[in-house]
FIFIGU-510863 format. One record per residue (C-alpha): x, y, z; residue number from 1. Coordinates in Angstrom, 2 decimals, always signed. Example, Ala and Ser with C-alpha at 12.3 -4.5 7.8 and 13.67 -1.06 7.14 Angstrom:
2
node east:+12.30	north:-4.50	up:+7.80	marlum:1
node east:+13.67	north:-1.06	up:+7.14	marlum:2
***
This chain:
149
node east:-0.29	north:+28.83	up:-15.76	marlum:1
node east:-1.32	north:+31.59	up:-13.43	marlum:2
node east:-1.85	north:+35.02	up:-14.90	marlum:3
node east:+0.80	north:+36.69	up:-12.90	marlum:4
node east:+3.43	north:+33.90	up:-13.31	marlum:5
node east:+6.55	north:+34.45	up:-15.43	marlum:6
node east:+5.92	north:+32.11	up:-18.33	marlum:7
node east:+9.69	north:+31.73	up:-18.74	marlum:8
node east:+9.78	north:+29.70	up:-15.58	marlum:9
node east:+7.67	north:+27.02	up:-16.89	marlum:10
node east:+8.62	north:+24.28	up:-19.29	marlum:11
node east:+6.34	north:+21.85	up:-21.06	marlum:12
node east:+7.02	north:+18.19	up:-22.02	marlum:13
node east:+4.39	north:+16.43	up:-24.16	marlum:14
node east:+3.96	north:+12.71	up:-24.30	marlum:15
node east:+2.12	north:+11.17	up:-27.21	marlum:16
node east:+0.90	north:+7.95	up:-25.74	marlum:17
node east:-1.07	north:+8.25	up:-23.69	marlum:18
node east:-1.48	north:+11.94	up:-24.33	marlum:19
node east:+0.10	north:+13.74	up:-21.37	marlum:20
node east:+1.31	north:+17.25	up:-20.76	marlum:21
node east:+3.71	north:+17.86	up:-18.00	marlum:22
node east:+4.39	north:+21.47	up:-17.06	marlum:23
node east:+7.30	north:+22.04	up:-14.69	marlum:24
node east:+9.09	north:+24.83	up:-13.03	marlum:25
node east:+12.45	north:+25.27	up:-14.59	marlum:26
node east:+13.84	north:+27.96	up:-12.28	marlum:27
node east:+14.13	north:+25.97	up:-9.10	marlum:28
node east:+16.98	north:+23.97	up:-7.56	marlum:29
node east:+15.62	north:+20.55	up:-6.50	marlum:30
node east:+15.56	north:+19.00	up:-4.10	marlum:31
node east:+15.00	north:+21.94	up:-1.82	marlum:32
node east:+15.70	north:+20.77	up:+1.79	marlum:33
node east:+13.56	north:+23.49	up:+3.22	marlum:34
node east:+10.45	north:+22.06	up:+1.42	marlum:35
node east:+10.33	north:+18.30	up:+2.16	marlum:36
node east:+6.54	north:+17.71	up:+1.96	marlum:37
node east:+4.85	north:+17.04	up:-1.39	marlum:38
node east:+1.43	north:+18.16	up:-1.69	marlum:39
node east:-0.67	north:+16.70	up:-4.57	marlum:40
node east:-4.06	north:+18.06	up:-5.68	marlum:41
node east:-5.75	north:+15.83	up:-8.15	marlum:42
node east:-8.89	north:+16.58	up:-10.28	marlum:43
node east:-10.70	north:+14.09	up:-12.53	marlum:44
node east:-12.29	north:+15.74	up:-15.49	marlum:45
node east:-15.94	north:+15.60	up:-16.13	marlum:46
node east:-15.77	north:+16.69	up:-19.80	marlum:47
node east:-13.20	north:+15.02	up:-21.90	marlum:48
node east:-11.86	north:+15.44	up:-25.37	marlum:49
node east:-11.63	north:+12.18	up:-27.48	marlum:50
node east:-7.90	north:+11.78	up:-26.43	marlum:51
node east:-8.57	north:+11.92	up:-22.67	marlum:52
node east:-7.39	north:+15.44	up:-22.28	marlum:53
node east:-9.85	north:+18.03	up:-20.75	marlum:54
node east:-12.37	north:+19.69	up:-22.83	marlum:55
node east:-11.13	north:+23.20	up:-22.26	marlum:56
node east:-14.39	north:+24.78	up:-23.23	marlum:57
node east:-15.99	north:+23.05	up:-20.31	marlum:58
node east:-13.13	north:+22.52	up:-17.82	marlum:59
node east:-10.61	north:+25.34	up:-18.63	marlum:60
node east:-12.13	north:+28.14	up:-16.50	marlum:61
node east:-12.09	north:+25.78	up:-13.52	marlum:62
node east:-8.58	north:+24.70	up:-14.03	marlum:63
node east:-7.34	north:+28.15	up:-14.31	marlum:64
node east:-9.27	north:+29.25	up:-11.23	marlum:65
node east:-8.11	north:+26.39	up:-9.13	marlum:66
node east:-4.42	north:+27.04	up:-10.01	marlum:67
node east:-4.73	north:+30.64	up:-9.29	marlum:68
node east:-6.12	north:+29.92	up:-5.86	marlum:69
node east:-3.80	north:+27.13	up:-5.12	marlum:70
node east:-0.84	north:+29.28	up:-6.09	marlum:71
node east:-1.98	north:+32.05	up:-3.55	marlum:72
node east:-2.44	north:+29.56	up:-0.75	marlum:73
node east:+0.89	north:+27.92	up:-1.35	marlum:74
node east:+2.56	north:+31.27	up:-1.17	marlum:75
node east:+1.02	north:+31.93	up:+2.32	marlum:76
node east:+2.62	north:+28.65	up:+3.56	marlum:77
node east:+6.12	north:+29.18	up:+1.83	marlum:78
node east:+5.22	north:+26.27	up:-0.45	marlum:79
node east:+6.05	north:+26.19	up:-4.27	marlum:80
node east:+3.98	north:+24.91	up:-7.05	marlum:81
node east:+6.56	north:+22.76	up:-8.96	marlum:82
node east:+4.64	north:+20.95	up:-11.65	marlum:83
node east:+1.26	north:+19.89	up:-13.12	marlum:84
node east:+0.50	north:+16.76	up:-14.95	marlum:85
node east:-2.43	north:+16.59	up:-17.40	marlum:86
node east:-3.80	north:+13.47	up:-19.13	marlum:87
node east:-5.75	north:+10.33	up:-18.94	marlum:88
node east:-8.79	north:+12.26	up:-17.72	marlum:89
node east:-7.23	north:+14.11	up:-14.93	marlum:90
node east:-4.83	north:+16.93	up:-13.75	marlum:91
node east:-2.59	north:+16.87	up:-10.71	marlum:92
node east:-0.75	north:+19.80	up:-9.34	marlum:93
node east:+2.41	north:+19.00	up:-7.24	marlum:94
node east:+3.80	north:+21.46	up:-4.74	marlum:95
node east:+6.53	north:+21.25	up:-2.10	marlum:96
node east:+6.06	north:+22.80	up:+1.22	marlum:97
node east:+8.13	north:+23.30	up:+4.45	marlum:98
node east:+5.21	north:+21.87	up:+6.56	marlum:99
node east:+2.18	north:+19.79	up:+6.13	marlum:100
node east:+0.51	north:+20.74	up:+9.23	marlum:101
node east:-1.78	north:+23.36	up:+7.56	marlum:102
node east:-3.23	north:+20.95	up:+4.99	marlum:103
node east:-5.84	north:+19.00	up:+6.98	marlum:104
node east:-7.55	north:+22.28	up:+7.89	marlum:105
node east:-7.19	north:+23.82	up:+4.55	marlum:106
node east:-8.18	north:+20.88	up:+2.19	marlum:107
node east:-11.82	north:+20.50	up:+2.96	marlum:108
node east:-12.73	north:+24.07	up:+2.33	marlum:109
node east:-10.51	north:+24.23	up:-0.90	marlum:110
node east:-12.15	north:+21.06	up:-2.28	marlum:111
node east:-15.66	north:+22.24	up:-1.41	marlum:112
node east:-15.05	north:+25.65	up:-3.10	marlum:113
node east:-13.61	north:+24.21	up:-6.23	marlum:114
node east:-14.40	north:+20.57	up:-6.97	marlum:115
node east:-18.24	north:+20.31	up:-6.46	marlum:116
node east:-19.16	north:+17.23	up:-8.56	marlum:117
node east:-15.65	north:+16.39	up:-9.75	marlum:118
node east:-13.83	north:+13.50	up:-8.22	marlum:119
node east:-10.62	north:+14.85	up:-6.59	marlum:120
node east:-7.97	north:+13.95	up:-4.09	marlum:121
node east:-5.71	north:+16.05	up:-1.95	marlum:122
node east:-2.67	north:+14.25	up:-0.32	marlum:123
node east:+0.53	north:+15.10	up:+1.46	marlum:124
node east:+3.67	north:+12.86	up:+1.57	marlum:125
node east:+7.27	north:+13.30	up:+2.65	marlum:126
node east:+9.28	north:+13.55	up:-0.45	marlum:127
node east:+12.58	north:+15.28	up:+0.69	marlum:128
node east:+14.27	north:+14.12	up:-2.41	marlum:129
node east:+11.77	north:+15.67	up:-4.64	marlum:130
node east:+11.57	north:+12.44	up:-6.47	marlum:131
node east:+8.22	north:+13.14	up:-8.27	marlum:132
node east:+9.38	north:+16.54	up:-9.52	marlum:133
node east:+12.78	north:+15.08	up:-10.67	marlum:134
node east:+11.17	north:+12.23	up:-12.47	marlum:135
node east:+8.63	north:+14.18	up:-14.23	marlum:136
node east:+10.75	north:+17.13	up:-15.08	marlum:137
node east:+13.61	north:+15.12	up:-16.45	marlum:138
node east:+16.01	north:+17.30	up:-14.41	marlum:139
node east:+18.90	north:+15.86	up:-12.41	marlum:140
node east:+19.24	north:+16.78	up:-8.79	marlum:141
node east:+21.22	north:+19.88	up:-7.97	marlum:142
node east:+24.87	north:+19.16	up:-7.98	marlum:143
node east:+24.63	north:+16.14	up:-10.24	marlum:144
node east:+27.04	north:+16.14	up:-13.15	marlum:145
node east:+26.19	north:+12.86	up:-14.98	marlum:146
node east:+22.59	north:+11.59	up:-15.06	marlum:147
node east:+21.52	north:+9.08	up:-17.58	marlum:148
node east:+17.72	north:+9.18	up:-18.52	marlum:149
***
């Protein structure tokens, strides 16, 4: 979580098998029609703990710095970091943005600055229904009264 983020905004779900941590924003109404594009930034860990989670002594500083920079860039484009998923040797940050046009110019520099010898992927897809966020956060869509999970 970013140093300046209000920790009460974020909720955490932990899956035991395979070990996975899902951290999601709880203070947003989803889907947000003004942010129909899903931006995913994925990073494979070079140093793993025995359970496939990152070795935070080796990867923790990088993970924190990437998220800080990503959060700042997203704010410049009216985008919102909605969740992160950590497990099985990687982390993915998922954000939603009003436009995707800025991503091709931004992504190579961001990747070059942060990922070095880490395998990574940056992608954009239309996800007007915020299906990834809703599925991983376990939250029903705004206005839904009954949702069986």
